[in-house]
N, C-alpha and C positions, 0 to 999 in steps of 0.2 A: 828676412829681418831677424837678426839674433836678440833674443830677450836679455834682460838686464843679469840674470842670473848666469848666463853663460859667459858674461864677460869677467866675472871673478873666477881667481883661480880656485880649484878644488882645494877643500880642507884635508890637511893630512893627519889631524887630529893632535898635533902637537902644538905647543903654545907658541905665539909670535915672540920674536926676539925680545921685545919690550915687556913681556909677561913673564914672570918668575915660574918656574915648574910647580905644580900642583902642591908637591910637599913643601916648598918653599914660601908659599904665600903666608902661611901661618907664622912662620919665622920672621917674615918682614913686618907683619903686625907686632909680634912681639919686640923687634927691634925699634920700631916707631915708638911704641909705648915706653920702652926703656929710655929712650932719648929725651921723650917729653918729660919723663919722672927724674930726670937729672935735677939735683938741687938748684943749679944755676938757672935751668930752663923753667923750672917750677916757680921760683922767685919771680921771674920775668912775667910768667903767663898769669899767675895768680894776681900779682900786682895790677896788671892790665884789666883782669876780669873785675876787681875791687873798684878800680876808678870807673871804668864803663859801667858796671852795674849800679853804682850808686847814682851816677848821672841819668842812667836810662830809667831807674826806679822812681827817682825825683821827678823827671819829666812825665813817665807814663802813669805812676801810681801814688804820686805826692799829695795831691789834693784829697785822694780817697782816704789814705793814712792818716793825713792830718785833720780829716774830718771825723775821724773815728768810725768809718764805714768798711774798714778792711775785712774781708771775709777769707776763707781759706783759699779760694780762687785768686784773690788778690796776692797772698803770700806765694802761691805757685808761681804766678806771673813774676813777681820780685825775684825768686830764686832763678828762674829763666833769665831775667836780665843778667845775672851773674854766670851763668852756666854757658850761654850762647858766645860771649866774648872769651870765655876761656878756651872753648872748643876751637873758635876761629883763630885766637892767637896760637894755639898749637898747630893748627893747619898752616898758619904762616911760617912757624919754625920748621917744619917738615918739608914744605915746598921751598924754603931757602936752603936747604940741606941738599936737596937734589943737585 
């Protein structure tokens, strides 16, 4: 009975057709960052982050802030409420680009 590893083709050491060569991976990251940093894309993703961040902050931390009990940890959570939608909206931009 053949084992599972014998069913796989032997690795040739070269990247798959879907994977860029090792030297180009960094270039792909720079290209993605440059695309996300274009002014029209930044306006869109920052706008999304502001709207979603405000809503999430009000839902998750609004009562703590309004009650005057906000700590440094509260403000870190608030910052993440803006950072996560910014990253997700950029990921959406990049996935639509493919």
